[in-house]
N, C-alpha and C positions, 0 to 999 in steps of 0.2 A: 503494499500499499504506500510505499514511499514515492511513487510516481504520481504525476499530475493526472487527475481524473476529471471527467465531466460529471456534472451532478447526477446524470442518469446512471453512469458507471458506478459511482459511489453508492447510490441506492441499491443497485443490483448486487454489489459486493456485500453490503450490509444484509440484504435479504439472504444471500447465500450463507453468510456466517451465522445468522440467526437460525437458519434451518439445520446447519451442520453442527453448530456448537452453541446451542442456546444458553446454557448455564454460564459458560465462559464469557459470552458476549454480554449477557446481563450483568455479570460481575464487573466487567470493564466499564460498562455504562454507569453502573452505580458508583464506582470509584471516581469517574469523571464528574458526575453530578455532585458528589460529596466534596471534591476538590473545588468545584466552582462556587459552592456555597460556603466554603471555609473562609474564615477571616484571614488565613494565610495563603489565599489563592495565588498570590504572586510567587510564592516559592513552591507550591505543591502542583500547580497547574502548568506543567512544562512538557513539551513545548506548547506555547500558547498559539492558538490558531491565528495566522497572520492577517486573515480578512477582518479580524476584530481589533486590530491595532489602529489607534488614531494616527494622524499625520505627525504628531508630536512625540510618538513612541509610547504613549500611555495605552494601557490595556482597557478596552471598552467592555467591561464585564456586564454591564446592564444590557447592552445589545446582545451579547452572547446568551445571557439568561433568558431574554425575551424570545430568542430564536431557537432554543435548544430542542424543542419538540416540533416546530413547524417545518423543519427540513427533512424530516423522516418520511 
């Protein structure tokens, strides 16, 4: 998954992983959400998704939280 994917390819990859390894995928998602809501998100949420970085380098956590379920 280190390569650049289209949104449709990313969705298909997620669907395949869910079908093949549901528990592992669920656990990974749970860790991601827990890190996102942690007061230490700056240190535990790495790498931070680059599309949610502001121009000044600040992490836009509010935008990421608001979109975490709409992209699936």
